[in-house]
PARO-997319 format. One record per residue: residue number from 1; residue in one letter; x negated, y negated, z of N, C-alpha, C in turn. Coordinates in Angstrom, 2 decimals. Layout:
% PARO-997319
   k r     n.u     n.v     n.w    ca.u    ca.v    ca.w     c.u     c.v     c.w
 NUM A       X       Y       Z       X       Y       Z       X       Y       Z
...
***
This chain:
% PARO-997319
   k r     n.u     n.v     n.w    ca.u    ca.v    ca.w     c.u     c.v     c.w
   1 M  -46.02   15.30  -37.55  -44.83   15.88  -37.87  -43.89   15.29  -37.60
   2 I  -42.73   15.25  -38.55  -41.59   14.34  -38.08  -40.54   15.73  -38.44
   3 V  -39.18   15.30  -37.96  -38.27   15.96  -37.78  -36.78   14.92  -37.83
   4 F  -36.07   15.12  -38.65  -34.90   14.17  -38.58  -33.61   15.31  -38.42
   5 H  -32.68   14.43  -37.58  -31.57   15.37  -37.72  -30.39   14.33  -37.90
   6 Q  -28.94   15.28  -37.74  -27.90   14.77  -38.27  -26.90   15.73  -37.83
   7 V  -25.77   15.31  -36.70  -24.94   16.07  -36.21  -23.42   15.94  -36.65
   8 R  -22.81   16.70  -37.28  -21.41   16.99  -37.83  -20.96   17.53  -36.66
   9 H  -19.58   17.04  -36.51  -18.78   17.53  -35.72  -17.34   18.45  -36.77
  10 G  -17.00   19.51  -36.08  -16.12   19.91  -36.51  -14.92   20.59  -35.86
  11 S  -14.10   21.47  -36.18  -12.98   21.67  -35.39  -13.45   23.33  -34.76
  12 D  -14.57   23.80  -35.11  -14.88   25.09  -34.38  -16.24   24.52  -33.34
  13 G  -16.66   23.92  -33.74  -17.84   23.31  -33.02  -19.02   22.03  -33.89
  14 E  -20.10   22.28  -33.43  -21.05   21.31  -34.15  -22.13   21.73  -35.04
  15 C  -22.34   21.23  -35.62  -23.55   21.46  -37.14  -24.53   20.15  -36.89
  16 L  -25.70   20.95  -36.54  -27.09   19.81  -36.07  -27.85   20.21  -37.40
  17 A  -27.91   19.36  -38.31  -28.71   19.57  -39.79  -30.28   19.07  -39.40
  18 L  -30.90   20.28  -39.65  -32.68   19.80  -39.24  -33.42   19.55  -40.45
  19 S  -33.98   18.65  -40.41  -35.03   18.37  -41.61  -36.55   17.94  -41.55
  20 G  -37.31   18.24  -42.52  -38.54   17.74  -41.86  -39.68   19.00  -41.31
  21 E  -40.43   18.79  -40.63  -41.12   19.94  -40.21  -41.02   19.58  -38.62
  22 I  -41.16   20.89  -37.79  -41.08   21.42  -36.30  -42.33   21.83  -35.92
  23 D  -43.24   21.04  -35.20  -44.16   21.79  -34.40  -44.37   21.06  -33.06
  24 I  -45.50   21.33  -32.56  -45.48   21.11  -31.09  -45.33   19.18  -30.72
  25 S  -45.96   18.31  -31.70  -45.32   17.19  -31.45  -44.44   16.61  -31.47
  26 V  -43.39   17.29  -32.02  -42.01   17.03  -31.77  -40.83   17.85  -30.94
  27 R  -41.76   18.71  -30.17  -41.17   19.59  -29.48  -39.91   18.76  -28.27
  28 E  -40.57   18.02  -27.87  -39.80   17.25  -26.89  -38.87   16.55  -27.33
  29 D  -38.82   15.99  -28.25  -37.62   15.33  -29.06  -36.94   16.46  -29.36
  30 L  -36.89   17.34  -29.91  -36.10   18.40  -30.61  -35.17   18.94  -29.25
  31 R  -36.02   19.02  -28.20  -35.35   19.89  -26.86  -34.31   18.67  -26.26
  32 G  -34.50   17.45  -26.38  -33.51   16.60  -26.33  -32.35   16.88  -27.02
  33 V  -32.82   16.67  -28.40  -31.25   16.76  -29.28  -30.66   18.08  -29.01
  34 L  -31.38   19.29  -29.00  -30.64   20.49  -29.05  -29.95   20.38  -27.54
  35 D  -30.46   19.95  -26.42  -29.65   19.96  -25.10  -28.25   19.14  -25.37
  36 R  -28.34   17.88  -26.06  -27.48   16.92  -26.25  -26.22   17.84  -26.97
  37 V  -27.07   18.41  -27.96  -25.56   19.17  -28.94  -24.88   20.30  -28.21
  38 V  -26.02   20.96  -27.67  -25.21   22.39  -27.04  -24.56   21.91  -25.68
  39 A  -24.77   20.89  -25.11  -23.99   20.21  -23.84  -22.74   19.76  -24.42
  40 A  -22.50   19.27  -25.67  -21.31   18.52  -26.40  -20.74   19.36  -26.86
  41 S  -20.88   20.52  -27.21  -20.68   21.81  -28.02  -18.90   22.20  -27.35
  42 T  -17.97   22.52  -28.03  -16.83   23.16  -27.68  -16.95   24.56  -27.68
  43 G  -17.72   24.99  -28.77  -17.82   26.30  -28.97  -19.14   26.85  -29.62
  44 V  -19.42   26.59  -31.09  -20.34   26.89  -31.79  -20.93   25.92  -32.00
  45 T  -22.52   26.03  -32.22  -23.54   25.18  -32.40  -23.99   25.96  -33.31
  46 D  -24.11   25.29  -34.92  -24.80   25.60  -36.04  -26.30   25.15  -36.20
  47 L  -27.23   25.23  -36.26  -28.12   24.45  -36.67  -28.63   24.89  -38.45
  48 D  -28.41   23.98  -38.99  -28.60   24.09  -40.54  -30.11   23.77  -40.91
  49 L  -30.31   24.76  -41.49  -32.17   24.43  -41.65  -32.36   24.49  -42.94
  50 H  -31.67   23.81  -44.03  -31.85   24.20  -45.42  -32.98   23.11  -45.41
  51 D  -32.82   22.07  -45.45  -33.70   21.03  -45.55  -35.17   20.86  -44.35
  52 L  -35.29   22.03  -43.66  -36.34   21.70  -42.79  -37.48   22.96  -43.50
  53 T  -38.81   22.23  -43.48  -39.70   22.68  -44.32  -40.75   23.69  -43.43
  54 F  -41.13   23.32  -42.22  -42.15   23.94  -41.65  -41.59   23.93  -39.78
  55 L  -42.13   25.05  -39.45  -41.24   25.55  -38.36  -42.41   26.44  -37.53
  56 D  -42.97   26.26  -36.56  -43.98   26.82  -35.60  -43.07   27.16  -34.34
  57 C  -44.13   28.13  -33.44  -43.65   28.62  -32.41  -43.01   27.78  -31.45
  58 S  -43.59   26.77  -31.34  -42.92   25.67  -30.32  -41.37   25.34  -30.80
  59 G  -41.05   25.13  -32.04  -39.88   25.27  -32.40  -38.81   26.42  -32.11
  60 I  -39.42   27.61  -32.36  -38.43   28.98  -32.37  -38.64   28.80  -30.96
  61 G  -39.43   28.35  -30.21  -39.20   28.47  -28.45  -38.29   27.52  -28.05
  62 E  -37.76   26.35  -28.76  -36.71   25.55  -28.41  -35.39   26.13  -29.01
  63 F  -35.53   26.90  -30.20  -34.10   27.51  -30.54  -33.80   28.31  -29.67
  64 V  -34.43   29.48  -29.13  -34.46   30.19  -28.27  -33.91   29.75  -26.55
  65 R  -34.40   28.97  -26.45  -34.20   28.10  -24.94  -32.72   27.80  -25.32
  66 A  -32.44   26.98  -26.46  -31.07   26.46  -26.63  -30.06   27.40  -26.79
  67 Y  -30.42   28.56  -27.46  -29.59   29.81  -27.60  -29.02   30.00  -26.22
  68 N  -30.23   30.66  -25.33  -29.89   30.86  -24.01  -28.91   29.56  -23.26
  69 E  -29.07   28.89  -23.36  -28.44   27.69  -22.63  -26.71   27.60  -23.12
  70 A  -26.68   27.71  -24.45  -25.23   27.96  -25.01  -24.72   29.33  -24.41
  71 Q  -25.17   30.32  -24.24  -25.05   31.17  -23.95  -24.41   31.34  -22.34
  72 R  -25.17   30.76  -21.79  -24.54   30.46  -20.47  -23.67   29.56  -20.22
  73 R  -23.50   29.05  -21.20  -21.93   27.99  -21.13  -21.07   28.67  -21.88
  74 G  -21.23   30.19  -22.61  -20.04   30.82  -23.12  -20.00   30.31  -24.42
  75 H  -20.82   29.64  -25.10  -21.00   29.06  -26.23  -21.84   30.02  -27.16
  76 T  -21.57   29.63  -28.43  -22.48   30.27  -29.53  -23.55   29.32  -30.27
  77 L  -24.77   29.79  -30.16  -25.80   28.93  -31.10  -26.32   29.68  -32.34
  78 T  -26.16   29.26  -33.54  -26.73   30.01  -34.81  -27.33   29.16  -35.59
  79 V  -27.85   30.07  -36.56  -28.73   29.17  -37.42  -28.29   29.69  -38.94
  80 S  -28.39   28.52  -39.97  -27.58   28.63  -41.23  -28.74   28.09  -42.23
  81 R  -28.59   28.91  -43.54  -29.54   27.94  -44.76  -30.83   28.15  -44.58
  82 P  -31.38   28.78  -43.76  -33.28   28.92  -43.75  -33.55   29.21  -45.23
  83 R  -34.61   28.91  -45.49  -35.64   29.01  -46.64  -36.98   29.28  -46.55
  84 G  -37.61   29.68  -47.41  -38.88   29.64  -47.68  -39.59   29.91  -46.24
  85 V  -40.60   29.43  -45.94  -41.64   29.63  -44.78  -40.86   29.60  -43.33
  86 V  -39.80   28.82  -43.39  -39.23   28.76  -41.94  -38.30   29.91  -42.16
  87 R  -37.78   30.43  -43.22  -37.06   32.02  -43.37  -37.71   32.85  -42.89
  88 R  -39.01   32.88  -43.44  -39.93   33.89  -43.06  -40.33   34.21  -41.79
  89 V  -40.72   32.76  -40.91  -41.25   32.85  -39.66  -40.06   33.28  -38.99
  90 L  -38.62   33.05  -38.91  -37.60   33.67  -38.33  -37.35   34.90  -38.59
  91 E  -37.43   35.40  -39.81  -37.21   36.79  -39.65  -38.44   37.56  -39.23
  92 L  -39.59   37.24  -39.46  -41.08   37.89  -38.51  -40.92   38.08  -37.17
  93 T  -40.40   36.78  -36.53  -40.18   36.93  -35.13  -38.79   37.61  -34.53
  94 G  -38.28   37.88  -35.49  -36.58   38.50  -34.90  -35.54   37.55  -34.60
  95 V  -35.92   36.17  -34.83  -35.05   35.19  -34.26  -33.85   35.09  -35.27
  96 L  -34.15   35.19  -36.28  -33.12   35.11  -37.45  -31.90   36.17  -37.67
  97 V  -32.31   37.36  -36.66  -31.02   38.34  -36.87  -30.49   37.79  -35.52
  98 L  -31.31   37.24  -34.23  -30.59   36.92  -32.77  -29.75   35.86  -33.25
  99 L  -29.93   34.69  -34.43  -29.22   33.64  -34.00  -28.29   33.57  -35.57
 100 T  -27.97   34.85  -36.08  -27.35   35.03  -37.48  -25.94   35.34  -36.88
 101 P  -25.16   34.72  -37.13  -23.68   35.51  -36.75  -23.16   36.49  -37.69
 102 V  -22.42   37.78  -36.83  -22.12   38.89  -37.51  -20.77   38.55  -37.75
 103 P  -20.67   38.39  -39.10  -19.06   38.41  -39.36  -17.87   39.46  -38.97
 104 A  -16.45   39.14  -39.63  -15.56   39.76  -38.76  -15.61   41.31  -39.25
 105 N  -16.38   41.66  -40.30  -16.46   42.70  -40.82  -17.47   43.64  -39.97
 106 G  -18.10   42.86  -39.68  -19.19   43.73  -38.77  -20.83   43.63  -39.49
 107 R  -20.70   43.32  -40.87  -22.11   43.16  -41.73  -22.46   42.37  -41.59
 108 A  -23.87   42.00  -40.92  -24.75   41.24  -40.78  -25.01   40.29  -42.33
 109 R  -25.16   39.17  -42.27  -25.40   38.28  -43.51  -26.91   38.36  -43.83
 110 V  -28.03   38.77  -42.98  -29.17   38.20  -43.27  -29.64   40.01  -43.72
 111 R  -30.35   39.47  -45.07  -31.15   40.55  -45.56  -32.05   40.90  -44.68
 112 R  -32.21   41.89  -44.05  -33.64   42.07  -43.40  -34.82   43.02  -44.33
 113 S  -35.93   42.67  -43.98  -37.01   43.18  -45.08  -37.65   44.06  -44.16
 114 R  -38.40   45.19  -44.72  -39.25   45.95  -43.87  -40.51   45.31  -43.81
 115 V  -41.05   45.64  -42.60  -42.86   45.30  -42.37  -43.31   46.05  -42.09
 116 S  -44.31   46.51  -43.10  -44.95   47.77  -43.00  -46.34   47.49  -42.17
 117 S  -46.64   48.44  -41.24  -47.97   48.56  -40.47  -48.99   48.53  -41.36
 118 P  -49.98   47.80  -41.09  -51.32   48.16  -41.75  -51.90   49.66  -41.80
 119 R  -52.78   49.91  -42.51  -52.99   51.54  -42.49  -54.63   51.60  -42.26
***
């Protein structure tokens, strides 16, 4: 699996655009990139997931680890534009709600789906 990234610096923080597939084989590379971007951030680090096509538990674990590190530094880590399978995995694990910023009006941007229990 291959993941590509591009970092864009803005006035309110950094945007890390991820594309490709994230699984255990790229976990260490992802960790390094996330560590560098979070350490360099001055406020908000946004993970743009629009072009990410696959995400497994190792990637989710790295997102949560980076979120915790950003929080420890007094910063914020968010995700934006996830779609397809990546969005669904983030929804099912609860990580999408954790990493989606709440706008000033207090209403979350994430459409929460109901998960019914098997009968």
